[in-house]
Each structure stands twice: as C-alpha cells, then as structure tokens.
C-alpha positions, -999 to 999 in steps of 0.1 A, spaced: -1 0 0 13 34 -9 16 60 19 -6 91 11 16 114 34 48 104 15 31 112 -19 17 144 -6 51 155 4 66 145 -29 39 164 -50 42 194 -27 81 194 -33 74 191 -70 48 221 -70 74 241 -54 101 231 -77 78 240 -108 69 274 -92 106 283 -87 114 273 -123 100 300 -144 107 281 -178 90 248 -167 60 270 -155 58 292 -187 64 259 -211 33 244 -190 11 273 -192 20 294 -220 29 268 -246 -8 254 -251 -21 290 -257 6 297 -282 3 264 -301 -35 264 -303 -37 302 -316 -8 296 -340 -21 263 -353 -55 274 -353 -49 305 -374 -18 294 -394 -26 256 -402 -56 258 -424 -65 231 -449 -91 254 -465 -78 265 -500 -94 301 -507 -85 330 -529 -63 311 -551 -42 340 -571 -53 342 -607 -43 364 -637 -63 366 -667 -56 375 -704 -89 383 -720 -82 383 -757 -119 387 -767 -130 416 -744 -166 410 -752 -196 408 -731 -195 370 -730 -158 368 -721 -166 394 -692 -195 373 -680 -174 343 -679 -147 361 -660 -170 375 -635 -180 339 -626 -145 335 -612 -143 370 -597 -175 364 -578 -163 330 -563 -147 330 -528 -121 305 -539 -104 328 -567 -87 361 -562 -79 379 -595 -47 398 -592 -40 411 -626 -52 413 -663 -25 412 -689 -21 411 -724 8 388 -733 21 354 -722 53 367 -710 36 385 -680 14 355 -671 44 333 -669 63 358 -648 38 357 -622 36 320 -619 73 317 -620 76 342 -592 47 328 -571 25 359 -575 -2 337 -590 -11 300 -590 -32 301 -619 -33 318 -654 -64 320 -676 -64 328 -713 -97 336 -729 -93 333 -769 -99 361 -793 -131 341 -809 -147 334 -777 -179 352 -784 -181 339 -818 -178 303 -805 -207 310 -781 -229 325 -805 -224 295 -831 -232 269 -805 -196 253 -805 -175 247 -774 -152 278 -767 -118 267 -757 -102 284 -727 -66 279 -717 -60 274 -680 -22 273 -670 -18 259 -635 12 258 -612 15 223 -602 45 225 -577 21 218 -548 2 188 -562 -24 187 -535 -34 224 -536 -33 225 -573 -57 196 -575 -82 213 -554 -79 246 -570 -86 227 -604 -116 211 -590 -128 246 -581 -122 260 -616 -141 229 -633 -169 233 -608 -173 270 -618 -171 262 -654 -197 235 -651 -221 260 -634 -214 286 -663 -222 260 -687 -255 250 -670 -265 286 -668 -258 290 -706 -278 257 -712 -309 267 -692 -311 302 -710 -308 284 -743 -336 259 -735 -360 288 -721 -353 308 -755 -366 280 -773 -396 274 -752 -383 246 -729 -391 252 -694 -366 227 -679 -341 203 -690 -341 169 -679 -314 162 -656 -301 143 -625 -316 161 -595 -284 158 -573 -288 169 -536 -257 165 -517 -258 171 -477 -229 174 -457 -229 162 -421 -210 174 -390 -193 202 -409 -216 219 -432 -194 247 -442 -161 226 -447 -142 247 -419 -108 231 -416 -106 247 -380 -135 224 -368 -113 193 -379 -79 209 -367 -86 222 -332 -101 190 -318 -70 172 -329 -46 198 -316 -58 193 -283 -41 158 -284 -10 175 -297 -7 199 -269 -13 174 -244 11 149 -254 35 177 -258 31 193 -224 28 161 -206 57 140 -221 81 168 -225 75 182 -189 75 150 -171 105 136 -191 127 163 -175 116 157 -139 136 126 -130 166 138 -151 167 170 -135 170 151 -100 201 134 -113 216 163 -130 210 186 -96 222 157 -73 192 157 -54 182 121 -65 206 105 -39 187 125 -11 153 111 -25 168 75 -26 180 79 10 143 86 20 117 58 30 98 71 -1 90 39 -25 95 41 -62 57 41 -68 51 66 -44 78 90 -58 64 85 -93 27 92 -82 40 124 -63 59 136 -93 26 128 -115 2 150 -96 16 183 -103 20 177 -141 -16 160 -142 -28 193 -126 -12 215 -152 -24 192 -179 -61 195 -169 -54 233 -168 -42 233 -203 -70 211 -212 -94 238 -200 -74 264 -217 -78 246 -252 -114 238 -250 -123 275 -239 -101 288 -268 -115 265 -293 -150 274 -282 -149 312 -278 -121 322 -301 -123 297 -331 -160 289 -327 -157 253 -330 -187 236 -319 -186 210 -290 -217 189 -298 -209 159 -275 -206 152 -237 -181 174 -219 -179 147 -194 -169 122 -217 -144 145 -230 -126 150 -199 -127 114 -189 -110 105 -222 -86 136 -218 -78 124 -181 -69 89 -193 -48 100 -223 -29 126 -200 -21 101 -173 -6 78 -201 14 106 -217 27 115 -181 36 79 -174 53 76 -208 72 110 -200 85 96 -164 95 65 -182 117 85 -205 130 106 -177 141 74 -158 158 59 -188 177 93 -198 201 107 -170 202 142 -183 175 167 -195 189 171 -229 187 135 -237 152 133 -220 140 161 -241 151 148 -274 137 113 -266 105 129 -258 103 148 -290 111 115 -310 88 92 -289 57 114 -286 57 144 -305 65 134 -339 46 101 -341 15 122 -327 18 149 -351 26 128 -382 11 93 -376 -22 100 -355 -44 111 -382 -40 150 -373 -22 160 -403 -25 133 -428 -53 109 -434 -44 73 -423 -63 57 -451 -37 76 -475 -10 61 -459 10 29 -471 -4 -4 -456 28 -10 -434 26 28 -418 -12 22 -413 -3 -10 -392 21 10 -373 -4 36 -364 -23 13 -342 5 17 -316 2 54 -317 -20 63 -286 -30 97 -300 -49 79 -330 -75 69 -305 -75 100 -286 -81 121 -317 -109 99 -329 -126 104 -295 -120 141 -296 -134 147 -332 -162 123 -325 -173 142 -292 -167 176 -308 -182 171 -343 -207 141 -344 -220 139 -307 -210 102 -305 -211 85 -272 -193 58 -253 -215 32 -273 -195 42 -304 -161 49 -289 -157 21 -265 -130 4 -283 -108 38 -285 -115 42 -246 -102 7 -241 -69 14 -260 -66 46 -239 -67 25 -208 -45 1 -220 -19 27 -229 -23 42 -194 -18 10 -177 13 1 -198 29 35 -196 22 39 -159 34 3 -151 65 6 -171 76 38 -154 71 22 -118 90 -7 -130 118 12 -145 125 34 -117 148 19 -91 158 32 -58 196 27 -64 224 47 -78 237 33 -109 
C-alpha cells in the first residue's frame, strides 16, 4: 500500500520546484495557448482566394461574364489582367499567381455559333494537393457556367426545364467545410502529448543532474510513491491546459462542442495519465535533461503529429505505416475528440478507443514504476 503522506510530500516538493522554475511553468502554461492560436490560424486546410491572372483576348460581353463567374467566387482572387504570355509566365514563376487563364479572341463567336469555346488554364503544379483542389474549383465554376448557358438556351426555344439528375448533396458534421473544426480538436491531443511527455521527461533527469536524487533515494519514499508524487503536479497542469484549449476552441475559433463534456474530460484524463507515464519512463531512462527532451520529441511529438491522423489521413498512408499507427495512442484520442466535438457520439461508439487509452495508461504507468529503481547506477 502506498503512503499518502509521502506522496503528498513529494507532490508538494514538485509543485514548489515547478513554481521556482519559470521556464517549466511558462512551458506548461503558455505553450498550449501559443500552439492552439498559432496552429488554429496558421494551419488551415481551406484553399480560398487562389491567386489568378487573366488575359482576355476577346474583351466581349460574353468573355466578361465568364470572367465574372471566377471573380465572384470566394475560391479565386484575380490579381491582374495582362495582354501577353510573358507576364502570365512571370507571375507564375515568381509565385505571385497560381493560375493563369487565357480567354481566346473568338470566344464570343464560338458561344453564338453553339460551339465549344476553348479556354486555356495554366496551373502551377508545384504543390500537387493544392493544385488538384484549385483545379476542381475551376472545373466546378465552368460546369455551373455551362449549366446557366444551357438553361438560358432551353428557355429561349420554349423548354421550361432540362431533364437532368436532381443531385442533392448533404454534408454532415461540418457543413461549411471549415478546417478549423477538424484541426482544433486534434490539436488538443498534440498539446497534451507535448506538455505531458516533455515536462515529465525532465523531472527525474533533473533530479540526477542536480544531485538531489541521492537524497530522495535515502528517504523511505517508495518508487511508486515517488512516481505518483511527481505525477500529480503535472496532471493538474495538464488539466488546466485542457480547460484553456477547450475554452479557446469554443470562444476564439467558434468550434462546436456537440458531445458530452464529461466524456471529453474522462478521455482526456486517461490520455494525459498515459502521456505523463510515458514522460516519466523516458525520464528514468535518460540521465540528463537534454537526452530526455530529445527522446520525448522523438517518441511522443513526431509520431503524434505525423501518424495519428491529425495532419494526414491514415487511409492514404502505405499499408505498413497504417499498421504501425495502431501503436500510436494519439490515434485513438483524436478519434474520440473529433467524435465528441463534431458528431456527438457517446461511449457506445467510442468504447474501443477508450479501451485502447486505458491499456496505454496501464502500460505507460506500469513501465515507469517498474523502470525506476531506488539505487545509484
């Protein structure tokens, strides 16, 4: 049985040590706010206002109407009108424009003679993903323009409507395709993993560097009591960071929280406990703070950022990498966060992910307690 008095003494000592170390305190309290604001504003998957330059060779009413369909779209921003290919090429080469459109001289004649009017679209494909999305936007605008032309032509010859597929798409959970609604919940997992693993990875290593570990070893405090005592202050900081992240996401980024707040905090407490246990395990392995911080970055942050589904969809990864993601705890936590935030799903749908978090917590905490020995090596 663990002695609560000894645990309280270790926890009180750790609180005092954190309070007297402004760097650790600032890292624990300021970094979450900085990260969520920085990532929330800077990391956006929305592709709007694609810079576009145009050469209108026809300068007719029809060509102007066609160009207006791009100008009135929120997806494109017309930067300039030119009268030669050299200027179009210059803007694309210098990155001032991502697209260049050339409307031919006989555009209006093609339209009045019921022929297909060719329009040239030059696209910078350096960023293949962004270019693909931008090309889809352009094709959608051209398609809608063609539908309008066909509808006007049909009404001109007395046809009230055209027979076509009545396609009625309906978007669930994120109707406006706001990337912040997808990013901010996952960002909570990134913040908690960084803070928990990085801060706690330094705690035991700091004791070895300062020479105070020998004093702790000489006390009656057991290894499990020492680990739990060091765990409590960082758990409190982690919960405080969680509250900051939830409030920031709700009131600054207006991200909806449709699910259970209680379930959110229970899942977060499980994940935080496991992350803290992982950090303490790293701290017991590394004997200095530099090594501990590097190991924490390699073991926790990078896999969480790259392989959890936060940045890249897991189903787009190679099969071998997809199999490896099952060992990344943040994968399950991000699924829980997005399910609670966007889909209002409960424990009936998230029981497997919760079970994985419980398993992660038990393994990380057990490994930290088992690894720490009260002896000088």
